[in-house]
DSSP file (Angstrom, degrees, kcal/mol; ACC not computed):
  #  RESIDUE AA STRUCTURE BP1 BP2  ACC     N-H-->O    O-->H-N    N-H-->O    O-->H-N    TCO  KAPPA ALPHA  PHI   PSI    X-CA   Y-CA   Z-CA
    1    1 A M              0   0    0      0, 0.0     5,-0.0     0, 0.0     0, 0.0   0.000 360.0 360.0 360.0 138.6    0.0    0.0    0.0
    2    2 A S     >  -     0   0    0      1,-0.1     4,-1.9     4,-0.0     5,-0.1  -0.254 360.0-117.5 -73.7 159.8    1.4    3.4   -0.9
    3    3 A A  H  > S+     0   0    0      1,-0.2     4,-1.9     2,-0.2     5,-0.1   0.870 115.7  54.8 -64.1 -36.8    2.4    6.0    1.7
    4    4 A K  H  > S+     0   0    0      1,-0.2     4,-1.3     2,-0.2    -1,-0.2   0.904 106.9  50.3 -64.3 -40.3   -0.3    8.4    0.3
    5    5 A K  H  > S+     0   0    0      1,-0.2     4,-0.8     2,-0.2    -1,-0.2   0.897 108.9  52.7 -63.6 -40.6   -3.0    5.7    0.8
    6    6 A Q  H  < S+     0   0    0     -4,-1.9     3,-0.5     1,-0.2    -1,-0.2   0.879 108.1  51.0 -62.5 -38.8   -1.8    5.2    4.4
    7    7 A E  H  < S+     0   0    0     -4,-1.9    -1,-0.2     1,-0.2    -2,-0.2   0.801 111.8  46.2 -71.2 -28.2   -2.1    8.9    5.2
    8    8 A T  H  < S+     0   0    0     -4,-1.3    -1,-0.2    -3,-0.2    -2,-0.2   0.522  82.7 113.0 -95.7  -4.6   -5.6    9.2    3.9
    9    9 A I     <  -     0   0    0     -4,-0.8     2,-0.1    -3,-0.5    -3,-0.0  -0.459  66.4-125.3 -68.0 137.9   -7.1    6.1    5.6
   10   10 A G     >  -     0   0    0     -2,-0.1     4,-2.3     1,-0.1     5,-0.2  -0.304  18.7-108.1 -80.7 167.0   -9.6    7.0    8.2
   11   11 A Y  H  > S+     0   0    0      1,-0.2     4,-2.6     2,-0.2     5,-0.2   0.935 118.2  48.6 -60.6 -49.0   -9.6    6.0   11.8
   12   12 A A  H  > S+     0   0    0      1,-0.2     4,-2.3     2,-0.2    -1,-0.2   0.900 112.6  48.4 -61.9 -41.2  -12.5    3.5   11.5
   13   13 A A  H  > S+     0   0    0      2,-0.2     4,-2.4     1,-0.2    -1,-0.2   0.886 111.2  50.9 -66.1 -38.3  -11.0    1.9    8.4
   14   14 A A  H  X S+     0   0    0     -4,-2.3     4,-2.5     2,-0.2    -2,-0.2   0.913 111.1  47.7 -64.7 -43.1   -7.6    1.6   10.1
   15   15 A V  H  X S+     0   0    0     -4,-2.6     4,-2.4     2,-0.2    -2,-0.2   0.910 111.5  51.1 -64.2 -41.7   -9.2   -0.1   13.2
   16   16 A E  H  X S+     0   0    0     -4,-2.3     4,-1.8    -5,-0.2    -2,-0.2   0.916 111.2  47.2 -62.0 -43.2  -11.2   -2.4   10.9
   17   17 A E  H  X S+     0   0    0     -4,-2.4     4,-2.4     1,-0.2    -1,-0.2   0.896 110.1  53.4 -66.2 -38.9   -8.0   -3.4    9.0
   18   18 A L  H  X S+     0   0    0     -4,-2.5     4,-2.6     1,-0.2    -2,-0.2   0.907 107.5  51.7 -60.5 -41.1   -6.2   -3.9   12.3
   19   19 A E  H  X S+     0   0    0     -4,-2.4     4,-2.0     1,-0.2    -1,-0.2   0.882 109.8  48.7 -64.0 -38.0   -9.0   -6.3   13.4
   20   20 A S  H  X S+     0   0    0     -4,-1.8     4,-1.8     2,-0.2    -1,-0.2   0.884 111.2  49.9 -70.3 -36.8   -8.7   -8.3   10.2
   21   21 A I  H  X S+     0   0    0     -4,-2.4     4,-2.7     2,-0.2    -2,-0.2   0.925 109.9  51.4 -63.7 -43.6   -4.9   -8.5   10.7
   22   22 A L  H  X S+     0   0    0     -4,-2.6     4,-1.8     1,-0.2    -2,-0.2   0.903 107.0  53.4 -60.2 -41.4   -5.4   -9.7   14.2
   23   23 A A  H  < S+     0   0    0     -4,-2.0     4,-0.5     1,-0.2    -1,-0.2   0.899 110.6  47.1 -60.6 -40.6   -7.9  -12.3   13.1
   24   24 A V  H >< S+     0   0    0     -4,-1.8     3,-1.0     1,-0.2    -2,-0.2   0.922 111.8  50.2 -66.1 -43.9   -5.2  -13.6   10.6
   25   25 A L  H 3< S+     0   0    0     -4,-2.7    -1,-0.2     1,-0.2    -2,-0.2   0.768 107.7  54.4 -67.7 -25.2   -2.5  -13.6   13.3
   26   26 A E  T 3< S+     0   0    0     -4,-1.8    -1,-0.2    -5,-0.2    -2,-0.2   0.560  84.1 110.6 -85.2  -8.5   -4.7  -15.5   15.7
   27   27 A R    X   -     0   0    0     -3,-1.0     3,-0.9    -4,-0.5    -3,-0.0  -0.360  69.7-135.3 -69.3 146.8   -5.3  -18.4   13.3
   28   28 A D  T 3  S+     0   0    0      1,-0.2    -1,-0.1    -2,-0.0    -4,-0.0   0.796 104.0  54.2 -69.8 -29.1   -3.8  -21.7   14.0
   29   29 A D  T 3  S+     0   0    0      2,-0.1    -1,-0.2    -5,-0.0     2,-0.1  -0.115  78.2 163.1 -99.1  37.1   -2.7  -22.2   10.4
   30   30 A L    <   -     0   0    0     -3,-0.9     2,-0.6    -5,-0.1    -5,-0.1  -0.334  38.7-130.1 -59.8 127.7   -0.8  -18.9   10.2
   31   31 A D    >>  -     0   0    0      1,-0.2     3,-1.9    -2,-0.1     4,-0.9  -0.728   9.7-147.6 -80.1 118.9    1.6  -18.7    7.3
   32   32 A I  H 3> S+     0   0    0     -2,-0.6     4,-0.7     1,-0.3     3,-0.2   0.762  96.1  63.7 -62.0 -25.7    4.9  -17.6    8.7
   33   33 A D  H 34 S+     0   0    0      1,-0.2    -1,-0.3     2,-0.2    -2,-0.0   0.701 104.2  47.9 -71.1 -18.0    5.6  -15.8    5.4
   34   34 A V  H <> S+     0   0    0     -3,-1.9     4,-2.3     2,-0.1     5,-0.2   0.676  93.3  79.6 -91.5 -21.5    2.7  -13.5    6.1
   35   35 A L  H  X S+     0   0    0     -4,-0.9     4,-2.6    -3,-0.2     5,-0.2   0.920  91.0  47.7 -56.1 -53.5    3.6  -12.7    9.7
   36   36 A G  H  X S+     0   0    0     -4,-0.7     4,-2.4     1,-0.2     5,-0.2   0.949 115.4  42.1 -57.5 -56.4    6.3  -10.1    9.0
   37   37 A P  H  > S+     0   0    0      0, 0.0     4,-2.5     0, 0.0    -1,-0.2   0.875 114.9  52.2 -61.7 -35.9    4.3   -8.0    6.5
   38   38 A Q  H  X S+     0   0    0     -4,-2.3     4,-2.4     2,-0.2    -2,-0.2   0.921 111.0  46.4 -66.1 -43.0    1.1   -8.2    8.6
   39   39 A V  H  X S+     0   0    0     -4,-2.6     4,-2.1    -5,-0.2    -1,-0.2   0.884 112.4  51.4 -66.8 -38.3    2.9   -7.1   11.7
   40   40 A Q  H  X S+     0   0    0     -4,-2.4     4,-1.9    -5,-0.2    -2,-0.2   0.924 111.2  47.2 -63.8 -43.7    4.5   -4.2    9.8
   41   41 A R  H  X S+     0   0    0     -4,-2.5     4,-2.6     1,-0.2    -2,-0.2   0.904 110.0  53.4 -64.3 -40.5    1.2   -3.1    8.4
   42   42 A A  H  X S+     0   0    0     -4,-2.4     4,-2.6     1,-0.2    -1,-0.2   0.903 106.7  52.5 -60.4 -40.7   -0.3   -3.4   11.9
   43   43 A A  H  X S+     0   0    0     -4,-2.1     4,-2.0     2,-0.2    -1,-0.2   0.903 109.9  48.5 -62.4 -41.6    2.4   -1.1   13.2
   44   44 A V  H  X S+     0   0    0     -4,-1.9     4,-2.3     2,-0.2    -2,-0.2   0.930 112.6  48.2 -62.9 -45.6    1.7    1.5   10.5
   45   45 A L  H  X S+     0   0    0     -4,-2.6     4,-2.7     1,-0.2    -2,-0.2   0.888 109.5  52.2 -64.0 -40.0   -2.1    1.3   11.3
   46   46 A I  H  X S+     0   0    0     -4,-2.6     4,-2.7     2,-0.2    -1,-0.2   0.911 109.4  50.4 -62.5 -41.7   -1.5    1.7   15.0
   47   47 A R  H  X S+     0   0    0     -4,-2.0     4,-2.4     2,-0.2    -2,-0.2   0.915 110.3  49.9 -61.7 -42.9    0.6    4.8   14.3
   48   48 A I  H  X S+     0   0    0     -4,-2.3     4,-2.5     2,-0.2    -2,-0.2   0.932 111.8  48.2 -61.0 -46.3   -2.1    6.2   12.2
   49   49 A C  H  X S+     0   0    0     -4,-2.7     4,-2.5     1,-0.2    -2,-0.2   0.916 111.5  49.4 -62.6 -43.5   -4.7    5.6   14.9
   50   50 A R  H  X S+     0   0    0     -4,-2.7     4,-2.5     1,-0.2    -1,-0.2   0.909 111.3  49.7 -62.6 -41.0   -2.6    7.1   17.6
   51   51 A D  H  X S+     0   0    0     -4,-2.4     4,-2.4     2,-0.2    -2,-0.2   0.922 111.1  48.8 -63.3 -43.1   -2.0   10.2   15.4
   52   52 A R  H  X S+     0   0    0     -4,-2.5     4,-2.4     1,-0.2    -2,-0.2   0.895 111.9  49.4 -64.5 -39.5   -5.7   10.6   14.7
   53   53 A I  H  X S+     0   0    0     -4,-2.5     4,-2.8     2,-0.2    -1,-0.2   0.916 110.4  50.6 -64.6 -42.6   -6.5   10.2   18.5
   54   54 A A  H  X S+     0   0    0     -4,-2.5     4,-2.4     2,-0.2    -2,-0.2   0.909 111.6  47.6 -62.5 -42.1   -3.9   12.8   19.3
   55   55 A V  H  X S+     0   0    0     -4,-2.4     4,-2.5     2,-0.2    -1,-0.2   0.924 112.9  48.6 -64.5 -44.0   -5.3   15.3   16.8
   56   56 A A  H  X S+     0   0    0     -4,-2.4     4,-2.5     2,-0.2    -2,-0.2   0.913 111.4  50.1 -62.7 -42.3   -8.8   14.7   18.1
   57   57 A R  H  X S+     0   0    0     -4,-2.8     4,-2.6     2,-0.2    -2,-0.2   0.921 111.4  48.4 -62.1 -44.3   -7.7   15.2   21.7
   58   58 A D  H  X S+     0   0    0     -4,-2.4     4,-2.3     2,-0.2    -2,-0.2   0.905 111.4  50.7 -62.2 -41.5   -5.9   18.5   20.7
   59   59 A D  H  X S+     0   0    0     -4,-2.5     4,-2.2     2,-0.2    -2,-0.2   0.924 111.8  46.8 -62.0 -44.8   -9.1   19.6   18.9
   60   60 A V  H  X S+     0   0    0     -4,-2.5     4,-2.4     1,-0.2    -2,-0.2   0.915 111.8  50.8 -64.9 -42.9  -11.3   18.9   21.9
   61   61 A E  H  X S+     0   0    0     -4,-2.6     4,-2.3     1,-0.2    -1,-0.2   0.896 110.5  49.6 -61.9 -39.2   -8.9   20.6   24.3
   62   62 A Q  H  X S+     0   0    0     -4,-2.3     4,-2.8     2,-0.2    -1,-0.2   0.896 109.6  51.1 -67.3 -39.3   -8.8   23.7   22.0
   63   63 A I  H  X S+     0   0    0     -4,-2.2     4,-2.7     2,-0.2    -2,-0.2   0.915 110.1  49.8 -62.2 -42.5  -12.6   23.7   21.9
   64   64 A I  H  X S+     0   0    0     -4,-2.4     4,-2.4     2,-0.2    -2,-0.2   0.908 111.4  48.5 -63.1 -42.4  -12.8   23.5   25.7
   65   65 A V  H  X S+     0   0    0     -4,-2.3     4,-2.0     2,-0.2    -2,-0.2   0.927 112.2  49.2 -62.5 -44.8  -10.3   26.4   26.0
   66   66 A D  H  X S+     0   0    0     -4,-2.8     4,-0.9     1,-0.2    -2,-0.2   0.916 112.5  47.3 -62.2 -42.9  -12.3   28.5   23.5
   67   67 A L  H  X S+     0   0    0     -4,-2.7     4,-1.3     1,-0.2     3,-0.4   0.882 109.9  54.0 -65.1 -38.0  -15.5   27.8   25.4
   68   68 A G  H  < S+     0   0    0     -4,-2.4    -1,-0.2     1,-0.2    -2,-0.2   0.850 104.9  53.5 -64.9 -34.8  -13.8   28.6   28.7
   69   69 A S  H  X S+     0   0    0     -4,-2.0     4,-0.5     1,-0.2    -1,-0.2   0.732 108.3  51.5 -73.6 -20.3  -12.7   32.0   27.3
   70   70 A L  H  X S+     0   0    0     -4,-0.9     4,-2.1    -3,-0.4    -1,-0.2   0.776  94.5  73.4 -82.1 -27.7  -16.3   32.7   26.4
   71   71 A A  H  X S+     0   0    0     -4,-1.3     4,-2.5     1,-0.2     5,-0.2   0.906  94.5  47.6 -58.6 -49.5  -17.8   31.9   29.8
   72   72 A P  H  > S+     0   0    0      0, 0.0     4,-2.5     0, 0.0    -1,-0.2   0.899 112.2  50.4 -62.2 -38.1  -16.5   35.0   31.7
   73   73 A A  H  X S+     0   0    0     -4,-0.5     4,-2.0     1,-0.2    -2,-0.2   0.903 112.1  47.4 -65.3 -40.6  -17.8   37.4   29.0
   74   74 A T  H  X S+     0   0    0     -4,-2.1     4,-1.9     2,-0.2    -1,-0.2   0.904 112.6  49.3 -66.5 -41.7  -21.2   35.7   29.0
   75   75 A S  H  X S+     0   0    0     -4,-2.5     4,-1.5     1,-0.2    -2,-0.2   0.906 110.6  50.0 -64.9 -42.1  -21.4   35.9   32.8
   76   76 A A  H  X S+     0   0    0     -4,-2.5     4,-1.1     1,-0.2    -1,-0.2   0.892 110.0  50.9 -64.7 -39.6  -20.4   39.5   32.9
   77   77 A A  H  X S+     0   0    0     -4,-2.0     4,-0.5     1,-0.2     3,-0.4   0.888 108.2  51.7 -66.2 -38.5  -23.0   40.4   30.3
   78   78 A S  H >< S+     0   0    0     -4,-1.9     3,-0.5     1,-0.2    -1,-0.2   0.805 104.9  56.6 -71.0 -27.4  -25.8   38.6   32.2
   79   79 A R  H 3< S+     0   0    0     -4,-1.5    -1,-0.2     1,-0.2    -2,-0.2   0.799 103.3  55.4 -70.6 -27.7  -24.9   40.5   35.4
   80   80 A D  H 3< S+     0   0    0     -4,-1.1    -1,-0.2    -3,-0.4    -2,-0.2   0.612  89.0  94.2 -81.1 -12.7  -25.4   43.8   33.5
   81   81 A E  S << S-     0   0    0     -4,-0.5    -3,-0.0    -3,-0.5     0, 0.0  -0.542  85.4-104.9 -80.3 146.2  -29.0   42.9   32.5
   82   82 A P        -     0   0    0      0, 0.0     6,-0.2     0, 0.0    -1,-0.1  -0.284  37.7-109.1 -65.4 155.1  -31.9   44.1   34.7
   83   83 A T    >   -     0   0    0      4,-2.6     3,-1.8     1,-0.1    -4,-0.0  -0.212  36.3 -94.3 -75.8 174.3  -33.6   41.5   36.9
   84   84 A D  T 3  S+     0   0    0      1,-0.3    -1,-0.1     2,-0.1     0, 0.0   0.825 125.1  57.2 -60.4 -33.2  -37.1   40.2   36.2
   85   85 A E  T 3  S-     0   0    0      2,-0.1    -1,-0.3     1,-0.1     3,-0.1   0.436 120.2-107.4 -80.0   2.1  -38.6   42.8   38.5
   86   86 A G  S <  S+     0   0    0     -3,-1.8     2,-0.2     1,-0.3    -2,-0.1   0.494  75.8 137.5  85.8   3.6  -37.0   45.7   36.5
   87   87 A E        -     0   0    0      1,-0.1    -4,-2.6    -5,-0.0    -1,-0.3  -0.520  59.2-112.2 -82.3 150.9  -34.4   46.4   39.3
   88   88 A E        -     0   0    0     -6,-0.2    -7,-0.1    -2,-0.2    -1,-0.1  -0.610  37.4-110.5 -77.6 140.8  -30.8   47.0   38.4
   89   89 A P        -     0   0    0      0, 0.0     2,-0.3     0, 0.0    -1,-0.1  -0.361  33.3-106.2 -70.1 153.5  -28.4   44.3   39.5
   90   90 A T        -     0   0    0      1,-0.1     3,-0.2    -2,-0.0     0, 0.0  -0.587  19.2-150.8 -81.0 142.2  -26.0   45.1   42.3
   91   91 A E  S    S+     0   0    0      1,-0.3     2,-0.5    -2,-0.3    -1,-0.1   0.885  82.4  24.9 -79.0 -40.9  -22.4   45.5   41.3
   92   92 A D    >   -     0   0    0      1,-0.1     3,-0.9     2,-0.0     4,-0.4  -0.976  58.2-162.1-132.7 120.2  -20.8   44.3   44.5
   93   93 A L  G >  S+     0   0    0     -2,-0.5     3,-0.7     1,-0.2     4,-0.4   0.725  88.4  68.8 -72.2 -20.6  -22.4   41.9   46.9
   94   94 A D  G >> S+     0   0    0      1,-0.2     4,-0.7     2,-0.2     3,-0.7   0.721  84.3  71.7 -71.3 -21.1  -20.0   42.9   49.7
   95   95 A E  G X4 S+     0   0    0     -3,-0.9     3,-0.8     1,-0.2     4,-0.5   0.852  91.6  57.0 -63.8 -34.4  -21.6   46.4   50.0
   96   96 A S  G X4 S+     0   0    0     -3,-0.7     3,-0.6    -4,-0.4    -1,-0.2   0.774 100.8  57.9 -69.4 -23.9  -24.8   45.0   51.5
   97   97 A A  G <4 S+     0   0    0     -3,-0.7    -1,-0.2    -4,-0.4    -2,-0.2   0.735  98.7  60.3 -75.7 -22.1  -22.7   43.5   54.3
   98   98 A E  G <<        0   0    0     -3,-0.8    -1,-0.2    -4,-0.7    -2,-0.2   0.638 360.0 360.0 -80.8 -14.1  -21.3   46.9   55.3
   99   99 A D    <         0   0    0     -3,-0.6    -1,-0.2    -4,-0.5    -2,-0.1   0.479 360.0 360.0 -63.5 360.0  -24.8   48.4   56.1
């Protein structure tokens, strides 16, 4: 299989191919001439899967960071809105303790 084909294989397809390789390797009548190339292909597929997982993890972490940076702005905006009774919200809750 060409290097370009290996790079474009998806995670699900790589896992499926790994499962088929594993099935071949677990057979009692395993052809020893197939062992080397199958294990090499499995190693390539495992690397592809790990890379895809790492990219997905980085993407999720970035999304979480982006969402976290939005939270304070949203909270501040909601504090500036009037309450249901039409009253203005208090700026500092500690001021009521000083009365």
